[in-house]
C-alpha positions, 0 to 999 in steps of 0.5 A, spaced: 600 343 202 607 340 203 609 346 206 604 347 210 605 340 213 612 341 214 610 347 218 605 343 222 611 339 224 616 343 226 610 346 230 609 340 234 616 339 235 617 345 239 611 345 243 614 339 245 621 341 246 618 346 251 613 341 255 620 338 256 624 344 258 618 345 263 618 338 265 626 339 267 626 345 270 619 343 274 624 337 276 629 341 278 625 346 282 622 340 286 629 337 288 632 344 291 625 344 294 627 338 297 634 339 298 632 346 301 627 342 305 632 336 308 638 343 310 632 346 314 630 339 317 637 338 319 637 344 322 630 345 326 630 338 329 634 335 334 639 330 332 640 324 336 646 324 341 650 319 337 650 323 330 651 330 334 659 333 332 663 334 339 666 341 341 670 341 346 672 348 349 679 348 354 680 353 357 686 355 360 682 358 366 677 357 371 669 357 369 668 364 373 673 368 371 669 374 368 674 373 361 672 366 360 664 368 361 665 373 356 669 368 350 664 363 352 658 368 350 661 370 344 663 361 342 656 360 343 654 365 339 660 365 333 656 357 333 649 360 332 650 364 326 652 359 322 647 353 325 650 350 330 646 349 337 647 346 343 643 339 344 640 340 337 646 338 332 651 339 336 655 338 343 659 342 347 664 340 353 668 344 357 674 343 361 677 348 365 684 348 367 684 353 372 691 355 371 690 363 374 688 360 381 693 353 381 700 357 378 705 351 380 709 347 374 706 341 377 698 343 377 699 345 370 703 339 368 697 334 372 691 337 369 694 337 362 694 330 362 688 329 364 685 335 359 690 331 353 686 324 356 680 327 355 681 329 348 683 322 347 677 318 349 671 323 348 674 325 340 671 331 338 671 334 331 674 340 334 677 343 340 677 351 342 683 352 346 683 358 350 689 362 352 697 361 353 697 356 358 692 351 354 697 352 348 702 350 351 702 344 356 696 341 351 695 343 344 703 344 342 703 336 345 698 334 341 699 337 334 701 331 331 695 327 334 691 329 327 686 332 332 682 339 330 684 345 334 682 352 334 686 357 338 684 364 342 686 369 347 693 367 345 698 373 347 705 370 345 707 369 338 703 362 335 710 360 332 714 359 339 708 353 340 711 350 333 705 348 331 703 351 325 707 353 319 707 361 319 700 365 321 698 366 313 699 359 312 698 355 318 698 348 314 696 342 319 690 341 324 691 348 328 689 355 327 686 361 331 686 368 333 691 372 337 690 377 342 693 383 342 692 388 347 689 395 345 695 400 348 695 406 342 688 406 343 687 405 351 692 411 351 689 415 346 682 414 350 686 416 356 689 423 353 681 425 351 679 425 360 686 427 361 690 430 356 698 431 360 698 423 359 706 422 357 709 419 363 706 412 364 708 406 370 706 399 370 704 394 374 703 387 373 702 379 376 708 375 375 703 370 371 704 367 364 699 373 360 703 379 362 710 378 359 708 379 352 703 384 353 709 389 357 714 387 351 709 389 346 707 396 349 714 397 352 717 397 344 710 401 342 712 406 348 716 411 344 711 411 338 706 414 340 709 419 345 709 415 352 715 414 356 715 408 361 718 410 367 718 404 370 715 397 370 715 391 375 711 383 374 711 381 381 709 376 385 707 378 392 702 382 394 705 386 399 711 387 393 705 389 388 703 395 394 710 398 395 710 398 387 704 402 387 705 407 393 713 408 390 711 410 382 706 415 385 710 421 384 714 419 378 709 418 372 702 421 370 699 414 370 698 407 371 697 401 366 695 394 370 695 389 366 693 383 371 693 382 377 690 375 378 695 370 380 698 374 386 700 370 394 700 374 400 707 373 404 705 365 406 704 364 399 696 363 399 693 367 393 690 373 394 683 375 390 683 380 384 677 384 387 683 384 393 688 387 389 684 392 385 680 395 390 687 396 395 690 399 388 684 403 387 683 406 393 691 408 394 694 411 387 692 417 385 694 416 378 688 415 372 690 408 370 687 405 363 687 397 362 686 392 357 679 389 358 672 391 360 672 387 366 678 392 369 674 397 368 667 394 371 672 393 376 675 400 377 680 402 373 679 409 369 678 406 362 681 402 356 679 401 349 678 393 351 680 386 349 673 384 347 673 376 350 666 375 346 669 377 339 675 373 340 670 367 342 665 369 336 672 368 331 674 362 334 667 358 333 665 361 327 671 358 324 670 351 328 664 351 325 666 351 318 672 346 320 665 342 322 663 343 315 668 340 312 674 344 312 682 344 315 684 348 320 690 349 316 687 353 312 684 358 315 690 364 317 691 366 323 686 371 325 686 378 329 678 380 331 679 388 330 674 391 335 675 393 341 670 396 347 671 403 350 670 403 357 670 407 362 669 408 369 664 414 371 665 413 379 673 412 378 673 420 375 670 422 380 674 420 385 680 422 380 677 429 379 675 427 371 670 430 367 668 425 362 666 428 355 659 428 354 660 425 347 665 419 350 659 417 355 654 416 349 659 412 345 663 408 351 660 402 354 659 406 361 660 403 369 658 407 375 661 404 380 666 401 383 667 393 383 667 388 389 674 389 391 672 396 394 
């Protein structure tokens, strides 16, 4: 009798204990469900404007520049993948320094002051700063301001700007992504189209973008069996024409880096389409570049740097900054994906047959751009 009573007590105690556990579990499930619902509501319901986090995209160049348009698409996509959406939970504003068309030192310093004033007044939670002029004239000047910066499209060694401790451990409030021209990959693609390429001439405008690219190309060329027979950075369109004509019998191919800051003999800017168009009409050399818009404009081929990937990477890092992480915790990145690009119309002009397998995997353009 006494043993049966004890067993009954133990059994009732066990039942009560199990019921208590179930209750706790249900309560936990309710709390988790409520938390998830609140999170979903945060991302699905627009926040009042004064509660949205602020992002400033600071561009070195102008809005119409094809590279900038690709970068902006990548930025929006990167934020969206982390569930940060303009006019819902973030506000994005853009500032264009326009230093590819306005190239004077006076303009660069003046527009940089305007950009810094914008940052001071608007107080963004993070600034995405694109290309080298934004680094030189704005970010490096504000490195001790406490503002969070994520850079992209940097051709120079970011250490030269004095705003990070090292690429592996930036520290502070600044990090980002470097841009590296895919020279070896582009030459490899060119050799698929025309195998006997050993001598290359380089032509480039005299803006800030080209110099570090050319330095790296010159250093890499011997490693991939390329001889650079000539290389010039040029300021005047008339000099550009003379140079391109002068290398026709010296080289197997022409590397066209950038061509956006050339001036005519009166000192007025020459539109990039006019520069590229003249080059294509007057050069019989197979040509490569480093950006998809240059191949779309008429150069033969490239394994192109992707502005989209640069923007996507920077926005992903910036999203984590908005969630509370320090930019300096992220190593400086180098987005690895390039874009295979071929212009079939240029290939036809040069009498080059494009293999079918390349047509299937490349971004193919079948006309020459607006410059012709």
